N, C-alpha and C positions, 0 to 999 in steps of 0.2 A: 595356142594359149589365149589368143585374143577372144576366140569363140567361147572358151571356158569362162573367162572373166565376165563376158556379157551374160551367160546363163546364170552365173552365181549372183550377179547384180539383180537380174530379174527375179530370181528366187528370194533374195533378201527383201526386195520391195514387196512382193506378193505376201510374204510372211508378216511384214509390218502392217500391211493393209488388213489382214485377218485379225491381228492382235488389237488394233484400234477399233475395228468393227465389233469385236466381242466386248470391249470396254464400253462402247457407246450403247450397246444393246441392253444394258441394265439401267433403267432410268432412276430407280430408287437410290442407286449408288451416287448419282450426281444431284439428288435432291430436286428433281423436276417433276415429281408426281403430282397428280391433281389434288390428292388429299392434303399434301403439304402446302400447296398454293392456296388452298381454301382456309388454312389456319389463320387466326387473327389474334387479337388481344383478349385475354381472359381476365375476369374480375372475380374477387372473393369477398366473402363476408362471414362473420361468425354470429350464430344465433344462440343466445344464452337462455337455456331452458331451465326449469326448476331443478333438474338433477344432473344435467350435462350440458356440453357445448357442442353444437353441430355446425360444421363448416358447410357453406353452400357456394356454388360456382355458377357464374353466368358466362356461358361460352359465346363466341362471336355469332351474331345474328339473332340472339335471344333477348327478350325484353325483361325476363324475370330470372331470379336465382333458382337453382334446383339442387337437390341433394344427389350426390354421386355415389355410386356403389364402390366397394373396396377395389375392384378390378379397374374401375375408371380412374380412381385416385392414383393407382400404381402406374397407369398409362400416362397420366398427367405428369407424374414425377419423372418418368423415363424421358418423355419429350422435353421437359424443362432442362434436364441434365444434358441432353443432346443439342440444346439450343434451338429447338424447333417450336418452342412455345414461349409466348410473352405474357407478362402480367402488367396491369396498371400499377403506377407507383404505390397506391394504397394497398393493392393486393400483394405487391412484392413484400411489404413488411409483414403481412399476415403469413405468407407462404414461408418466409424465413424461420418463423417460429413453429410451424406445424409440419414442415417437410421431414424432420427427423422422426416425428411421431408416425408418419406414413412409411418411411423407409425401413423402420424397425419392425414393420409388420403389425403395428397396433391398429385395432379396428376403430372406426369412427362410430359414434361420437366420442369426444374427449370428455372424461369425467373430471369433476372439480378435485377429486382426491388423487389424480395422477401426479407423479412427482414434478413434471415440468409444466403442469397447467397453471398453478398460481402465478409463477413468474411471468409466463407467457401472456396471460390475461392482464396482469398488472401493467406491463409495458404498453400494451395496446390501448388500454383505457386511459393511460396518462399521456399518450401521444396526441398532440393537437392535429386536427385534420382527419382523424379516423372515427369521428362521432357517428357517422352513418354506416360504418363498416362493422360495428359491434352493436347488434340490435336485440330487441326483446323477442320473446316467442311469437308475438304478433307481427314481427317484421318492422317495428318502429324503433327509432333511436331512443336511447334511455333519456329520461328527464334527469338532469343534473342539478342537485341542490347545492348552492354555494356555502350555506351555513353548515358547519361541522356538527356531528352528533356529540353528545356528552353523556357521561355516566352520572346518574342521580343517586344520591345516598340518602336513605330514610333512616333517621335515628330511632332507637327503640323507645317505646312509650314509657317504660319504667326501668329500674336498675337491673331487672332480670331478663330484659328483652334482647333482641338481636337486631343487627343492621341489615337493611335490604338494599340491594343494588339492582338497578334497571337501566337499560340504554334507551334514551329518548332523543327527540329532536331538539334543536336549539330553543324552540319556544315551549318545551315541556310536553309536547304531544307525543303519544306513543308511536313507536316505529313499526311499520309494516313488517311481515315475516322476512327475515334475511335469508337469502338463497346461498350466498357465499361471502366470505371475508378474505381480503387480500392484504398481506403485509406490505410495507413499503412506506414511502413518504410522498404524499399522505397515505394513510391506511384507507382502504376502500371497502364499503359495505354495499352489496348488490341485493336489491329486492326484485320483485317481479317486473317492475317498469321504471324504477328510480335508482339512481346511483348517488350514494352519500360518501362524504369523507368523515373521518372521525378519529378517535383515539386508537392507539395500538391494540389489536386484539389480544385478549388473554384467554386462550382457548381452554387451558387447564384449570381456570378459576371462575370465569364469568361467561355466561351464555347470553348472547345478544337477543335471543328470542323469548327469554323468560326471565323472571326475577330470581335473583340469587340471594340466599340468606346466609349471613356469616355471623357466628356467635360473637357477642361483644367481648368476652375475655380473650378471644384470639385476635381480634382486630385492635384492641386497646393495648397494644404492645409496640415496641420499637420496630420490629419487622412489619407489623401491620400498618404503622404510619408510613413506612417507606413504600408499601404497596399503594396506599392512598395517594401519595405524591406522584408515583409513576403513572397513575390514571389521570392526573391533572384536575382532581376534584377539590372543592372547598372542604376543609376539615370540618367535621361536625362540631357544633358548639359545645357538646358534652365533653369533648376531650381537648378542645382548643386551648383552654386555660391551664391544662396539665402538661403541656409540652415544654420540654427544655431542649433547645437546639444545640448540638455539639459539632463544631467544625472538625475538619481533618488537617493534620499537618503532613506535608509531603516531603519525603527525603529520597535523595538519589545517591547511591553508592557506586563508585567507579574504581576499578583496579585493572592492572595488566596481568595477563596470564598467557603462557605459551599455548598454541592451539593444540598441542599434545606434549607430554613430558619429553623434554630434551629438544624441542623444536626451537630454532632460532626466530621463528615468526611468532608474533604476539597478537592477541586480541585485547581490545578494551571492553571489559565486561561491565554491564550496567544492571543495577537492581533498583526498581522504583517501588517505594513503599508509601502507604498512606495509613496513618494511625490517628485515631480519634484523640482529642486532647484529654479526655478522661481515661484513656487507656483501655476502654472496653471493647474496641473493635480495631482490627488491623487487616489491611488488604494489600495485595501485591499485583502489579501489572505485568502480564505475561506477553504483551505485544498485541493482544486481541481483546482481552477483557480483564476485569478486575476479579481476582480470586480472593475469597474470604478466608482468613486464618481461623479455622474452627476451634483452635485452642483458646481463643478469647471470645466469649459470648457474653452479651449483656445480661444482667440479672433480670428476672421477670418482675415487672412492676406490680405491687400490690394494688388492690382495688382502691381507687380514689387517690393514689399517690402520683408523683411526677413520672411522666413517660419521656424517655430519651429519644430524640429524633436526630439521627446522624445526617448532617448536611453534606451531601456528596457533590454539590455544585462545582467545587474546585477541581474535582477529579475529571470532569469532562474535558478540561483543557490539556491534560497530560499528553494525549496522543499527538496533538499539534506541536507541543514543545519538543518531542523526540524526533519529529519528522526530518529535520536537517541532517541528522546523523546517519540516516539509512540503516537502522539497526535490523539485525536478523537473529533469529533464535539460534543459540549455540547448543546443539544436543549433548556435547561432551560435558559442559559445565552447567547446563540447565538454566542459562541466563540469556539476556539480550547482548549481542556483541557486534563490534565493528572492527575491521582489520586495521592494525597500526601500520601505516605506510609513511613515506616521506612527507606526504601532504596532510597527514593526520592532525598535527598541531594547527594548521591553517584552517581546519574545519572545527576542531574541538574548542579552541580558545574563543572564537566569536560565539559559538553556541553556548559556552559557559557564561559569557557576559550577557547573553540575551535572556537568561532565565529570570523569572520574577524574583524579587528580593526575599519573599517569604519561603522560597524553596530551599531546603537544607541540602547542600551538596558535600559529600564526603569523598575526598580524593586520597587514595592510598598509594604509598610508595612514591615513585618518581612523578606520578601525575600531579602531585601537589605543587611541583615547580611550575606547572603551566598556569596556575592561579596567581603566581607572583608577578611582579612587574618584570618586563623584559630587560635583560642586561644590555646596556648600551656601551659601546666601545668606540675608540678613535684609532685609526691606522695612520701611521706616519713613517717616513723613510729617513734613516740616519746614514749619513755618508762620512766616513773617517779616512783621512789621508793616510796611506800606508807608505808610499815612497813617491819618487818623482813620476808624475803622470798616472799614478795608480791610487785607487781608494777602495775601501771596503764598504759595501752597501748592505744595510740591515733593515728589515721590515719590523716595526715595533707596534704592538697593540696595547693601547692604554685603556684599561678598564678601571674606573675609579670607584665603582659602587659594589665591588665583589672581589673575591680572591679566587682565581682560576688556576688549575694545574696546567702544565704545558700541553698535555693531551687535549684538555678542554679548549685551550686557546686555538690549537690547530683545528679542532672541530668547528669553532666559531669562524675562523678564516675560510674554511672550505664551504661554509653555508652560503656565503656570498649574498647575504641579505635576509632570506626567508628564515622563519622560525625553525629551529632544529631541537628536537627533544634530547635530553641528556642521557641516552642509553643506547647501546649498540643494537642495531637492527630496529629497535623501537626507540628506546629512549636513552643512553650515554655511551660514550666511547668505551672500549675495553680498557680495563685498568693497565697502567704502565707497570709491568713486572720487571724486577731486576734480572739482568742477564748474568749467567755463570760462565766464567772463564778460568780454567785451571783450578777449579774448586773454590774460587772466590766470587762472591756476588758483587757485580759492578752495575752501576747505573748506566743507562744508554747515553751516548755522547750528546753534548749540547749541539744545537743547530749552529752551523758555521756561516759567517757572512759570505756574500757573493763578491768575488773580485772583479772589478770593472776598470776600464781604461778611460782616461779623460776624453779621448776622441769618440769613444762609444757613447758617452753622455752628451757630447755636443751634437752629433749627427748620426743617424742610423747607418750602419755599415752595409755596403753592397753585398748581396749574398754570394756573388761570384768571386769576390776577392777573399783571400785567406791571409790572416795575419802571420807574419814570420817571426813574431816575437815569441820567445819560448814561454811556456806556462810557468807561472809562479805559484808555488804551493800556497793554499789558503791558510790564513792565520786562524788560530783558535782563540776566541775572545777570552779575556781574563788571563 
């Protein structure tokens, strides 16, 4: 048996040597190839041409950037995912935006009309430190003009004329041809070699590369004036004296509703409305934008008459007012909602007090009690001597400014300090219903006092000792 064990040991060792030799014979598996050792840090930049965006790469050992073929970009993407390729910090930001474009099989160059191109370019152009990574077709960084562009409005020469809109520089000089416009803050206008900031692009109404003519009867209306204010232009002198500004009144309606019929869980539903003081316009906030009620449209102004301009400046603050509640759309009721939990009053009451005084708040049902002053109470203990060495102990709640039922007093005691709404699950305790015994309706028994001994009040009893005194039945007060 000894010789067999020795042969088996030699066979096992020879097998282990062969296995490890085969593993070491594949250098690619262990990442020690000469090609990988020669890789270094890659750099990227974007060239903005008149019709598209071309990315260029500078590989290790090269002095200039070059355009890669689609198969080369695919190889770069594979090596990057495998951790075999590194980018400079500036190139890393560019790659994070364009790698999905490559992985989805889209060909380079990237066009300005691609769905992901405007957002990708806007982030890069607004990021400090990337000025030399987004260049012109000549390979030079863009000249950046700090003064924003503006819309210039030319009034008609006579009563039958039209208004003319054109985009110009801050000093009134004409603008070079615009290659691309990018939404955001601020909005960006890209020309052949210059980058401008300016007003929000209005692609379906105004063309930045040419003059736009708008008929005077269409512009001299309430919606037309709102359009002029959105552009941030000075109102023409022809209609400036005819304007009558009408503010909005903001109202918030709140009520409790179950999340579905018969559910014990409730939501607090909110509706936010803004109605003009003249009653000619009404809007509703849906959590993302203001929706206009088409049933109320202002009447068209006659030529030379007063034009109503609805002042929507107060409506811009509404989203920030609602932020503390964490509202979410409720698809069942079609409103904004927040779940009613035990901590709901602690959030809702401070929010209610933080609203500006000009906001009208309508609280329906039990929610109206949260707008009232908090009910204050005082707890005291009453001890009544029952017999020798024994007394009855009663907890009494004094509430001087309201009248509470026994069930409401019990709810107030269980709250232990924090606000508690007056409804079950959301806002009060369930009503105290009479109990039926033998066909007769009886009220639930009154709470009985606790029987205590004089020694128990003087010092705490040791848990291991048991009293041998027989239990005395509790007395019913009254």
